[in-house]
TORGUDO-503373 format. One record per residue (C-alpha): residue in one letter; z, y, x. Coordinates in steps of 0.02 Angstrom, whole numbers, plus 32768, in hexadecimal, padded with zeros to 4 digits. Layout:
BEGIN
   type     pz     py     px
      A      Z      Y      X
...
This chain:
BEGIN
   type     pz     py     px
      M   709B   5194   AA1D
      F   7116   5100   AA64
      A   717F   5168   AA9D
      C   71A9   51B4   A9FD
      L   71A2   50FB   A9A0
      N   7223   50C6   AA0C
      S   7298   5159   A9E3
      Y   7284   5151   A927
      A   72A4   50A1   A925
      Q   7351   50B8   A993
      E   73AE   5125   A903
      T   7407   50BE   A8AA
      S   746B   50BF   A7F8
      V   752D   50AC   A801
      R   757F   5063   A761
      G   7628   5034   A72B
      H   76AD   5021   A6AE
      V   7745   5071   A6A8
      Y   77E4   502D   A664
      G   7887   5081   A63F
      A   7932   504B   A601
      N   7945   4FA3   A5A6
      G   78A4   4F84   A5D4
      E   7848   5001   A549
      A   77C6   505E   A58E
      A   77D5   5115   A5E5
      P   7756   5173   A573
      F   7726   521F   A5C9
      A   777B   520A   A67A
      H   7726   525E   A6FC
      V   76B8   520E   A779
      L   7699   5252   A831
      L   7638   521E   A8B9
      L   765A   5276   A95F
      Q   7610   5281   AA04
      N   7679   51EB   AA7B
      E   7698   5288   AAFC
      D   76C4   5313   AAAD
      S   76E7   52FA   AA03
      V   7656   5368   A9C3
      M   761A   5325   A919
      V   7591   52E3   A8F2
      K   7594   52BD   A858
      G   75E6   52B0   A7B1
      V   75EF   5268   A702
      P   7664   5250   A674
      T   7687   51BB   A61E
      D   7637   5189   A589
      S   76AB   5163   A4FE
      I   76CA   509B   A51C
      G   76D6   50C6   A5D0
      L   7645   50BE   A615
      F   75F0   5112   A6B9
      V   7550   511C   A6EC
      M   750E   5183   A79A
      K   7450   5186   A7B5
      N   73D7   51B0   A85D
      I   7483   51A0   A8D3
      P   7433   5195   A973
      V   7455   5107   AA07
      G   74E2   513F   AA74
      N   75B2   512E   AA61
      Y   761F   5187   A9CC
      L   76DB   5197   A98C
      L   76EF   5173   A8D4
      N   775D   51D6   A868
      V   779B   51B3   A7C4
      S   7817   521C   A773
      Q   7863   522E   A6BA
      L   78F8   5293   A68B
      G   7987   5232   A66F
      Y   795C   51A5   A717
      E   794C   5199   A7BF
      P   78C2   51CD   A823
      Y   784F   513E   A84C
      F   77DD   5144   A8E4
      R   7773   50B1   A935
      S   76EE   50AB   A9C9
      L   7642   5096   A99A
      S   75B5   5069   AA07
      I   7511   507D   A9A5
      S   747F   501A   AA0F
      G   73CD   5030   A9B0
      T   73E0   4FAA   A91C
      N   73A3   4FF0   A85D
      E   745A   4FC9   A811
      L   7505   4FBB   A84A
      T   757A   4F98   A7C5
      L   7619   4FAB   A7F0
      E   76C1   4F29   A7B7
      R   771F   4F5F   A73C
      I   7790   4FFF   A764
      E   783F   5009   A748
      L   78A8   50A4   A733
      T   7966   50B0   A75F
      I   79D6   5126   A703
      M   7A1C   519F   A75C
      S   7AD7   514B   A781
      Q   7B19   5201   A76C
      Q   7B17   5250   A6A6
      L   7AD5   52F4   A68B
      E   7B57   535C   A63D
      T   7AE8   53C9   A5F1
      V   7A3D   5407   A5F7
      Q   79F7   54C1   A61B
      V   7933   54DB   A5EC
      V   78FB   5580   A63F
      G   784B   55B8   A5D6
      R   7803   55BD   A535
      K   777D   5570   A508
      E   76D1   55B1   A4C2
      L   76E0   55DB   A406
      F   762D   557F   A3CF
      Q   75E6   54F9   A440
      L   7529   5499   A408
      K   7530   53E5   A41D
      S   749D   536E   A3DA
      D   74B6   5367   A332
      R   753E   53E2   A2EC
      L   75A2   5497   A337
      I   764E   5492   A34B
      I   76BB   5515   A348
      N   7777   5515   A390
      V   77F0   5571   A33C
      S   7863   5568   A3C8
      S   77E7   55DE   A423
      L   782E   5676   A394
      P   78F5   565A   A39F
      T   78EE   56E3   A30E
      F   78AF   5660   A2A8
      S   7966   561B   A289
      G   798F   562E   A1CF
      N   78FA   560C   A196
      N   78BE   558D   A121
      A   783E   551C   A15C
      L   77DD   554D   A0B7
      Q   77F1   560F   A10F
      L   77AC   55C1   A1A9
      L   771A   5589   A155
      Q   770A   563B   A118
      K   76E0   5666   A1C0
      A   767E   55F0   A20D
      P   75BC   5617   A225
      G   7551   55EA   A17D
      V   75D9   55A0   A11F
      I   75ED   55DE   A07C
      V   7689   55E5   A025
      Q   7689   5606   9F4C
      E   772F   55ED   9F2D
      N   7738   5619   9E6C
      A   769A   55AA   9E5B
      N   76DF   5523   9ED1
      S   7641   5517   9F38
      I   7639   54FB   A000
      S   7568   54FC   A03E
      L   752B   5506   A0E6
      N   74AC   5577   A116
      N   7497   557D   A045
      K   7447   54EE   A061
      G   74BD   54B0   9FDD
      E   7560   5445   9FC6
      V   75B4   53F5   A068
      L   761C   5366   A098
      I   76C4   537C   A0CD
      M   76F0   5319   A149
      I   77A5   5311   A18E
      N   77CD   52AB   A23A
      N   772D   5254   A20C
      R   7763   5217   A169
      I   76F0   5272   A0C3
      S   776F   52BE   A05B
      R   7745   5272   9FCC
      V   7791   52DD   9F08
      P   7739   5375   9EA2
      K   7724   5402   9EFE
      A   77AA   5464   9EA6
      N   7817   53E2   9EE3
      L   77D0   53E1   9F8E
      I   77D2   54AE   9FA9
      Q   789E   5497   9F67
      Q   78AD   541B   9FF9
      L   784B   5493   A077
      K   78D7   550B   A04B
      G   7964   54A0   A059
      M   7910   548C   A11A
      R   7960   54EF   A196
      A   78EB   5535   A22E
      E   798E   550C   A299
      N   7957   544A   A281
      I   7890   546E   A2B0
      D   783D   544E   A355
      R   77AC   5478   A31A
      I   7714   547D   A291
      E   7670   5418   A2B1
      L   75CD   5455   A24C
      I   7562   53B5   A236
      H   74B6   5403   A20F
      Q   746A   5355   A247
      P   74E1   52BE   A213
      G   74A4   5219   A257
      A   748A   518F   A217
      K   7551   5137   A20B
      Y   755B   51C6   A189
      D   753A   51AB   A0E5
      A   74B1   5209   A0B5
      D   74FB   525E   A010
      N   74C0   5324   A00E
      A   7430   5383   A07A
      A   7495   5408   A0C7
      G   74FF   53B7   A13B
      I   75C2   5372   A154
      I   7653   53F1   A18E
      H   76C8   538C   A203
      I   776F   53EA   A211
      V   77BD   5393   A29E
      M   78A1   539B   A2A2
      K   78F5   53A6   A343
      E   7916   52EE   A38C
      N   79CA   52CF   A3BC
      N   79D3   5243   A466
      A   7A98   524B   A475
      Y   7B15   51D9   A47D
      G   7B99   51D8   A405
      L   7BBA   5218   A374
      N   7B7A   52CA   A371
      G   7B2D   534F   A2F7
      S   7B04   541A   A2C7
      A   7B21   5487   A22A
      S   7AD7   5531   A1F2
      F   7B03   55A0   A168
      T   7AA6   563F   A13E
      A   7AFA   56C9   A0B8
      G   7A6A   572C   A082
      M   7A6E   57C8   A01F
      G   79B1   57EF   9FAF
      Q   79B4   581E   9F0A
      R   7A4F   57C1   9EFC
      E   7AAE   573F   9F67
      K   7A66   569C   9FB8
      F   7ABF   5609   A022
      N   7A84   5571   A077
      G   7AC8   551B   A0F7
      S   7A98   545A   A13E
      V   7AF5   53E2   A1A0
      D   7AB6   536C   A222
      L   7B14   52B8   A265
      N   7AD3   5246   A2E4
      Y   7B31   519F   A314
      R   7ADC   5141   A3AA
      N   7B25   50B4   A420
      N   7ABF   502A   A480
      G   7A52   4FEA   A3E8
      L   7AA4   5053   A358
      N   7A6A   50ED   A319
      I   7A93   5138   A26F
      Y   7A79   51CD   A23A
      G   7A7D   525E   A19F
      N   7A65   52F7   A155
      A   7A94   5380   A0C6
      S   7A59   5415   A09B
      G   7A58   5498   9FFD
      F   7A3F   5523   9FD8
      N   7A5E   5597   9F4B
      N   79E6   5639   9F1A
      R   79F8   56B3   9E9B
      S   7972   5743   9E84
      P   7999   57B5   9DF7
      K   78DE   57E0   9DD7
      A   7826   579C   9DE5
      E   7780   57E0   9D8A
      I   76E0   5783   9D41
      N   7665   57E2   9D05
      H   75B5   57AB   9CAD
      F   752E   5805   9C6B
      R   7490   57E3   9C03
      E   7401   582D   9BC4
      Y   736A   57FC   9B51
      D   72E0   5826   9AEE
      Y   72CC   57C0   9A46
      Q   725B   57E2   99D0
      G   7232   5881   99E1
      D   72DE   58C1   9A23
      Q   7344   58DF   9AA8
      F   73F5   5891   9AA9
      Y   748F   589E   9B43
      Y   751F   583F   9B36
      E   75B7   5846   9BB8
      N   7660   57E7   9BDC
      S   76F3   581F   9C3B
      F   775A   579A   9C67
      K   7810   57B9   9CC2
      F   787F   574B   9D23
      V   792C   57A1   9D1F
      N   79BC   5734   9D69
      P   796C   5694   9D97
      I   79D6   5609   9DCF
      N   7993   5592   9E6A
      N   79F8   550B   9ED6
      S   79DB   5470   9F20
      L   7A49   53E2   9F70
      G   7A05   5347   9FC6
      F   7A39   52BD   A05F
      N   79EF   523F   A0BE
      L   7A4B   51BE   A116
      G   79F8   5143   A199
      V   7A25   50B0   A1F8
      D   79A4   5057   A298
      F   79E8   4FC6   A2E8
      E   79BA   4F89   A385
      I   798C   4EBA   A34F
      D   7962   4EB1   A425
      K   790D   4F16   A493
      N   785A   4EFE   A42D
      S   789B   4EF1   A38D
      T   78D5   4F63   A30F
      I   7902   4F78   A259
      G   7938   501C   A206
      G   795B   5068   A14F
      L   7961   50F8   A0FC
      F   7996   5141   A057
      G   7990   51FC   A020
      Y   79C0   5258   9F7A
      S   799F   5326   9F2B
      K   79BC   5373   9EAA
      N   7963   5415   9E82
      T   7979   5491   9DE0
      D   7924   5520   9D9F
      L   798C   5585   9D3B
      G   7962   5608   9CD2
      K   7998   566F   9C22
      D   795C   570B   9BB5
      F   78C5   5710   9C26
      T   7867   57A2   9BB3
      S   779B   57AD   9BA7
      R   7736   582A   9B55
      S   768E   5816   9B0D
      K   762D   589F   9AC6
      G   755F   588B   9A9B
      S   74D3   5926   9A68
      V   7439   5923   9A1A
      N   73B6   5993   9A3B
      A   744E   59EA   9A80
      V   74A9   5A14   99DF
      P   754E   5995   99F6
      N   755C   5909   9985
      T   75F5   5895   99B8
      N   76B0   58AC   9A25
      S   76FF   5850   9A29
      Q   77B3   5818   9A91
      Y   77F0   575F   9ABB
      L   788F   5708   9B06
      L   7880   5667   9B7A
      N   790B   55F8   9BB3
      I   78F0   5562   9C2F
      D   7926   54E6   9C88
      N   78E4   5475   9D08
      P   795A   53D6   9D59
      N   78F7   5359   9DB5
      R   7947   52C5   9E3E
      N   78ED   527B   9EAD
      T   7933   51BD   9F26
      I   78D4   5179   9FA0
      I   78F3   50CD   9FDD
      N   7886   509F   A0A7
      L   78B0   4FF8   A0F7
      N   7852   5004   A1B1
      Y   783C   4F6E   A214
      F   77E5   4F9B   A2D8
      R   77B3   4F19   A349
      K   776B   4F43   A407
      I   76D8   4EAB   A428
      G   76D1   4E9C   A4EA
      T   76C3   4F20   A56C
      N   7634   4F98   A4FB
      G   7655   4F7B   A43D
      S   76B8   4FA9   A3BB
      L   76E2   4F58   A2F2
      N   772A   4FDA   A27F
      I   7762   4F8F   A1CA
      D   7774   5011   A149
      V   77BD   4FE3   A077
      D   77D4   5071   A008
      R   781B   50B5   9F58
      V   7819   513A   9F23
      T   785F   5187   9E72
      L   7839   5229   9E1C
      D   7892   5268   9D82
      V   784B   5320   9D3D
      Q   7888   5378   9CA9
      N   784E   5411   9C72
      S   7876   5473   9BCE
      S   785C   5524   9B98
      E   786B   559A   9AF2
      L   7822   5618   9AC8
      T   786F   568F   9A4E
      Y   7815   570F   99E3
      L   7854   57A3   99D5
      D   77C0   57FC   9965
      I   77FA   57FB   98AF
      E   7769   57EB   985B
      E   7733   574A   98C4
      T   7749   569F   9866
      K   777C   5639   98F4
      E   783E   564F   991A
      K   783F   55E3   99CB
      T   77AD   5573   9A24
      A   7821   54F2   9A8C
      T   77B6   548A   9B1F
      D   77FB   53EE   9B7F
      R   77BE   5365   9BEB
      A   780A   52F1   9C2D
      S   77A7   5284   9CCD
      R   77EE   51CF   9D25
      F   7788   51A4   9DCF
      E   7786   5108   9E26
      I   774A   50F4   9EC7
      N   7745   5060   9F17
      T   76EA   505D   9FCA
      V   76D9   4FCB   A062
      K   7685   4FF3   A104
      A   7675   4F9C   A198
      D   763D   4FE8   A238
      F   75EF   4F80   A2E6
      E   75CB   4FFB   A390
      W   7595   4FA2   A430
      G   756E   5001   A4E4
      T   74E9   4FC3   A549
      K   74E8   4FA4   A5FC
      E   745F   5025   A60A
      G   74BD   50BC   A5C1
      G   7488   50A8   A50D
      K   74E8   5073   A458
      V   74C5   5033   A3CE
      E   7521   504E   A31E
      M   7512   4FD9   A292
      G   7560   4FCB   A1D6
      V   756B   4F97   A127
      K   75DB   500B   A09E
      G   75E5   4FF3   9FDA
      T   7623   507C   9F80
      F   7658   5054   9EBF
      N   768B   50E5   9E5E
      N   76D3   50CF   9D9D
      S   76D6   517B   9D44
      N   7728   51B3   9C95
      T   7712   5243   9C37
      I   7759   527E   9B94
      S   7732   5338   9B63
      R   7748   53A6   9AB4
      I   7725   5452   9A81
      Q   778C   5487   99E3
      N   778A   550D   995E
      R   780D   5537   9903
      I   77F8   55A3   986A
      A   7861   55C9   97E1
      G   7900   5579   9830
      I   7890   54B9   9830
      W   7847   5475   98D3
      E   777C   5446   98D2
      K   7754   53D5   994C
      D   768B   53F9   9980
      E   763D   5372   9993
      A   75B1   53BF   99F1
      F   7611   53C8   9A7F
      S   767C   5335   9A94
      A   764D   52B2   9B1A
      N   7693   5206   9B2B
      D   7650   51E5   9BE5
      N   764B   514E   9C4D
      I   75F2   5161   9CF2
      S   75E9   50C9   9D85
      E   758D   50DE   9E19
      E   756C   5054   9EB3
      I   7531   508B   9F53
      L   7505   5001   9FD4
      A   74D1   5032   A075
      A   7485   4FF8   A129
      F   746D   5044   A1B7
      A   7433   504A   A273
      S   743C   50A6   A306
      H   740D   50C5   A3C1
      S   7452   5139   A442
      K   7401   5132   A4FD
      K   740F   51A6   A57C
      W   7377   5183   A5DB
      D   73A0   51F9   A66B
      A   73F0   5298   A69C
      K   7373   52DE   A653
      W   734C   5295   A59F
      E   73C3   523F   A500
      T   738B   5203   A473
      N   73E1   51AC   A3BF
      L   7363   5156   A33B
      G   73CF   512A   A2A0
      L   7398   50E3   A1F7
      R   73F9   50D2   A15B
      L   73CC   506D   A0C5
      E   7432   5074   A02C
      H   7414   502E   9F81
      Y   745F   50B1   9EF8
      N   7471   5080   9E39
      Y   74AA   50F9   9DBC
      A   74E9   50D3   9D02
      L   753A   514C   9C8B
      D   757A   5118   9BD8
      D   75B1   519B   9B45
      G   75F6   5121   9AD3
      R   758D   5146   9A56
      G   74C6   50F5   9AA2
      E   7489   51AB   9A87
      N   7474   51ED   9B34
      D   74A2   5143   9BAE
      F   743A   515E   9C5F
      N   7419   50F5   9CDF
      L   73C0   510A   9D89
      T   73A0   50A8   9E24
      Y   7371   50CD   9ED1
      D   7349   5071   9F76
      N   7338   50E3   9FFF
      L   7326   50FF   A0D0
      F   735D   5179   A120
      P   732B   519F   A1C4
      V   7374   51FE   A247
      L   731D   523A   A304
      R   7374   5298   A37A
      T   733B   52CF   A43D
      S   739F   5333   A4A0
      Y   7360   537E   A549
      V   73B6   53CD   A5EA
      I   733B   5439   A624
      D   73D0   544B   A6B3
      S   7479   547D   A6BF
      T   747D   550A   A646
      K   73F0   54F7   A5CC
      S   73D2   544B   A561
      L   7354   543A   A4C2
      N   7399   53E8   A434
      L   7302   5390   A395
      A   7336   534E   A303
      F   72E3   5304   A26F
      N   7353   52A7   A1CD
      R   732E   528C   A116
      R   73D2   52BD   A097
      I   7402   528A   9FF2
      M   7453   52F9   9F7A
      R   74A3   52AB   9EE6
      P   74F0   5301   9E6A
      S   75B5   5312   9E56
      F   7620   52DD   9DD0
      F   762D   538A   9D99
      Y   7592   53BE   9D7B
      L   758D   52F3   9D33
      A   760F   52DD   9CC0
      G   7631   533C   9C25
      F   768A   53E6   9C3E
      S   7683   5485   9BEA
      V   76B3   553F   9C27
      L   76F9   55C3   9BA9
      I   771D   5668   9BD0
      D   7690   56B5   9B3C
      P   7659   564A   9AA7
      T   75BA   5673   9AE4
      L   75B0   5655   9B91
      L   7596   5588   9BA7
      V   75AF   553B   9C45
      S   7585   5481   9C36
      S   755A   53EA   9C8B
      N   74C6   537A   9C81
      T   74E8   52A4   9C8A
      R   7423   52A1   9CBF
      I   7411   52FD   9D66
      R   73AD   52A4   9DD5
      P   73D3   5293   9EAC
      S   7387   5306   9F19
      F   732C   52D4   9FC4
      T   731B   533F   A05B
      N   72BB   534C   A0F2
      S   72DF   539F   A190
      Y   72C3   53F0   A220
      R   732D   543C   A2B2
      L   7302   5464   A358
      A   7392   54DD   A3CD
      Y   73A8   5506   A47E
      N   7431   554B   A4F6
      H   745F   5592   A574
      G   7503   5594   A5A8
      S   7562   55FF   A509
      F   74B9   562F   A4CC
      L   7495   55BC   A43B
      I   73EE   55D9   A3C3
      A   73AA   555E   A33B
      V   7317   555B   A2CC
      E   7317   54D6   A238
      I   72A2   54BB   A1CB
      Y   72C5   5448   A10D
      R   7265   5434   A07C
      T   72DD   53F3   9FCF
      V   728F   538E   9F46
      G   72E8   5396   9EA4
      N   736D   540B   9EDA
      I   7411   542D   9E72
      A   7433   54B3   9E3C
      F   7462   550F   9D9C
      Y   73F4   555D   9D20
      N   741C   55FD   9CD0
      T   73CD   563A   9C2F
      V   73E5   5672   9B7C
      D   73DA   563F   9AD8
      K   7393   56BF   9A9B
      E   73AF   56A5   99E0
      R   7443   5670   99E0
      N   7476   5701   9A6A
      L   74B7   567C   9ADC
      Q   74D8   5688   9B8D
      T   74C2   55C9   9BEF
      S   74DF   5573   9C8A
      T   74A4   54C5   9C98
      P   7472   5463   9D5C
      I   73DE   541A   9D5A
      N   736D   53CD   9DDA
      F   72E3   5462   9E0E
      D   7237   5431   9E5D
      R   7253   5483   9EF2
      M   72A2   54BF   9F86
      D   725C   5514   A036
      G   72D8   554A   A0B3
      Y   72B6   559B   A158
      L   7357   55AE   A1E0
      I   736A   55FF   A276
      N   7435   5625   A2B5
      M   745E   5680   A367
      S   750C   5658   A3AB
      F   7547   56BD   A455
      P   75EC   5710   A4B6
      I   75F6   57BF   A4F0
      K   7699   57E0   A561
      I   76BE   5875   A552
      G   7741   58AA   A5FE
      K   77C4   5827   A628
      I   7820   5834   A581
      W   7785   5841   A4E7
      D   7736   5798   A4BB
      M   76B0   57B0   A42C
      N   7640   5720   A3D8
      W   75A8   575A   A374
      N   7544   56D5   A2F7
      L   74AD   5707   A2BC
      D   7446   56BD   A231
      G   739D   56C1   A1DF
      A   7367   5684   A147
      Y   72C9   565E   A0E0
      K   72E4   5604   A03F
      K   7280   55E8   9FB3
      V   72AA   5594   9EFA
      I   7210   554A   9E89
      D   7224   54FD   9DD4
      A   71A6   5506   9D48
      S   71DD   544E   9D09
      N   727D   5485   9C9F
      R   7241   5526   9C61
      P   71CD   5596   9BEA
      L   7179   55E9   9C8F
      P   7197   55B3   9D3A
      F   721A   55F5   9DAE
      K   71E8   5636   9E69
      K   725E   5693   9EF3
      G   7265   568D   9F9A
      V   72F8   5704   9FF3
      F   7302   572C   A0B5
      T   73D1   5752   A0CB
      I   7434   578D   A172
      T   74E3   5757   A1AB
      A   753D   579A   A23A
      Q   75E7   5770   A259
      L   763A   57A1   A2E1
      A   76E6   5785   A31B
      N   774A   57EB   A3A2
      V   77D6   5786   A420
      F   7844   57F5   A47E
      D   78B8   57CC   A511
      L   7946   584A   A4EE
      G   79A0   57E8   A596
      N   7A61   57B2   A597
      S   7A16   570E   A50E
      W   79FD   5798   A4A3
      T   7941   5770   A43F
      A   78E6   57DC   A3C6
      N   7854   57C8   A357
      L   77D5   5820   A2D6
      D   7742   57CA   A27C
      G   76D2   57DA   A1E9
      R   761C   57AD   A1A9
      Y   75A6   5808   A155
      M   752C   579D   A0EB
      S   747C   57DB   A080
      P   7450   57A2   9FDE
      Y   7430   56EA   9FD0
      I   73DB   5686   9F3B
      D   7437   55F7   9EFC
      G   73EB   5592   9E77
      D   7394   55FD   9E13
      Q   7411   56B0   9E2C
      V   7409   571B   9EBA
      K   74AC   5742   9EFB
      Y   7513   57B1   9F6D
      L   75CC   5790   9FC8
      H   761F   5820   9FFA
      P   7644   5842   A0BE
      Y   76F8   5836   A0F7
      I   7768   584A   A191
      N   7803   57F6   A1BC
      L   787B   582A   A249
      G   78FE   57CC   A29D
      V   79A2   57D2   A33D
      S   79D5   573D   A368
      K   7A68   571E   A413
      K   7A83   566B   A465
      F   7B24   564A   A489
      K   7B75   55B1   A4FE
      N   7B64   54F0   A4BA
      E   7AC1   5539   A476
      R   7B31   55B6   A3D1
      L   7AA0   561B   A386
      L   7AD2   56C2   A319
      T   7A32   5703   A2BF
      F   79FC   579C   A243
      S   7978   57BA   A206
      V   7911   5816   A17D
      Q   7899   57A7   A120
      D   7809   5813   A0C0
      I   783F   58C1   A102
      T   77BA   5927   A09D
      A   77E2   5897   9FEA
      T   7719   5872   9FF6
      S   7715   57BA   A02F
      G   7728   5768   9F6B
      I   76AD   57EF   9F30
      R   760E   5797   9EE1
      E   7573   57C4   9E93
      W   74E9   5760   9E39
      E   7432   577C   9DEC
      Y   73DA   572E   9D80
      N   7339   576F   9D52
      Q   7284   5731   9D12
      P   723E   57D0   9CB7
      E   719E   5754   9C5E
      L   7232   5708   9BFD
      G   727F   57C1   9BCE
      I   7324   5777   9C2D
      R   7395   57C2   9C9B
      T   7433   5788   9CAD
      F   74CE   57CD   9D2E
      G   7580   57D0   9D5C
      D   75F8   57CC   9DE9
      N   76A5   5796   9E09
      D   7723   57D7   9E65
      F   77A6   576B   9EC0
      S   77C9   57F8   9F61
      E   788B   5807   9F8B
      R   78D1   585B   A02D
      V   7958   57BC   A065
      F   79EE   5815   A0DF
      Q   7A22   5755   A137
      L   7AA7   572D   A1BC
      T   7A96   568A   A1F3
      F   7B11   561A   A26C
      S   7AD9   5576   A2BD
      I   7B56   54FC   A340
      P   7B36   5458   A394
      F   7BCF   53E0   A388
      G   7C11   532C   A3D0
      N   7BBE   52D5   A461
      Q   7B23   5335   A4B8
      K   7B06   52C4   A533
      V   7A4F   527D   A549
      K   7A17   51C9   A533
      V   7953   5194   A542
      K   7924   517D   A460
      R   78C4   50F7   A443
      N   7815   5131   A3C7
      R   7817   50F9   A31E
      E   776B   515E   A295
      T   7771   511A   A1EA
      G   771F   5159   A179
      S   76DE   50FE   A0DA
      Q   76E1   5183   A041
      E   765D   51D5   A04C
      E   7636   51D6   9F93
      R   76DF   5238   9F54
      N   76B4   52E3   9F88
      R   762C   52D7   9EFE
      M   76A7   52EE   9E84
């Protein structure tokens, strides 16, 4: 027994801190402990984000320590372990290579899917034929992500709307604008997409479904350099898009910018609505068919930023961004007809014109300072403004109709001011402490109205006119602690406190509303490494879903006079508790999640039988329960064929009794299968074939169905990283088909419909890098102080 105790006592922990150029910490350097006599590796670890490493349970003996990182000379030193409990090494400084690398060629490809404790990572570069896609198309192919472009909706695992984060910055624009921005982002500039199912305490507690993080490729080169990409395509009509990225880096100055734009023309898309109901002993039926003819959608945007290193510990930076998007259409056709007891009683036709321009600007100031060897302070100040115009005019072609035209218009102005400070400190024991505070102040004004022209005279409809002023104040503080206890266990505990105040002033004092919440949002995660290929992750978090400004600000959707989609200024936030268990064995990933949402926000669909009016209004449902299981795994078929599967099984149940004449309760089990095939054709040729199938799912009180689709691409990589890609998006022309149904037999009401925005598109993309490509170690800078704009 004493011999065993003596042997255990002579195992030592070795700790050190690695630094690179200009005294900066060297994150993710490789640290190896080698046997002195034959250089056989005993143990190896990477440094963490602040250059710290810890090796535990090292037996007594003589060793050789090796530290390496790209761009630096290999570091060696002799090490003698004599039996102390802990050995802390003095500062380890790496030396920049005396000869600079002209080019670096990395052979191999990342796994398509990677599982982390809080997220699933999709490596975009694993599928070269994603080239030519935009960011929105990539999201459509991400596991569990549902994109409904015509509804301006992006959801994850059907839990609700998600936050979209780009390079650690939450994108705070209305969903319609965000979708246009994503269309303008090229896949060639995206490194990976992270689906964060269990966000930590440092992130805003908003959005129960989680966060989608789009990570752009880094530019680590000296001098002036950049890349350009251009895509030309043909579907029903022509498509063009392009982007240019520029970067200048020299000593402590980094200036960067990008510009992107697209122009999309599609001659036909269709939306159909139907309703059936009984009223006073009669059976009513009504239908509307709405067709987009030659709609035009275009976007143009740019960002310009600068970072300046004051000294080796401090950096200041600024960013300015501007974007403009337009949806334009003329003479869209709308046809409606109805019957009572199968006898036709109405038949009407309309023409619709729309014009929806909007502009968005953002100004960001950032200060970053390293504190000591293990700490950092990051401060962000943001100001965002957004101007949105929505106007439409419905012309009545039915000569028996007294109305000649109905016009709607809405003008919204959003202003968001945010200040945020985050502090991070790495402990000697290998842990990390994070703390921060944040204040967000949102103000908006929306003026909306509906006018009818009768006998050549315009009359304002006061019932649908609004002048809403909305103000929000969100004050937050958080603290979290992460620690790797040993080679097996790692934990993360976090707590976020948020004060939320929402106030509505309708200008007339008739519908003023004020709401205040103070809430705690805990995050608990633990991971256990079973062995070198297997691990378990268990997590719990609580989240809030604040209603989007689209749901709150006054609006109306005009397609048919008897179809009304309206806002609701009295929606309250919803709250979700979620538990998630994930297991990975090599490249095989499986996760199980259980969640409950109280007061979930969704559209309530019904019929005002007396007025023959179909309505859709956002409300707080009583409850939503969900159960999810997800599996991801690769299969290699021969030398040239790699197959990646992602399978989901989910059950979701919605309950609502508080808002209806009779309770509504419905549950649906949904199966989703996504498949991506990659073919290495040799001589730098690559092909891929991917697609998705999803069975019906429930969203609010509607059961929806998305049709399956298939995409094909072939790419050729040339010297100097030039890339040429030909792709066929949506070969089956079915990805834009949606079907939905609300059915409550107890009320004698059934509404249903479908839309088709599908388009088979053939496109050719050419991407080229230019300028100086010599690598320089890049300073890590993270900003992200805008966690509220996404709700607009």
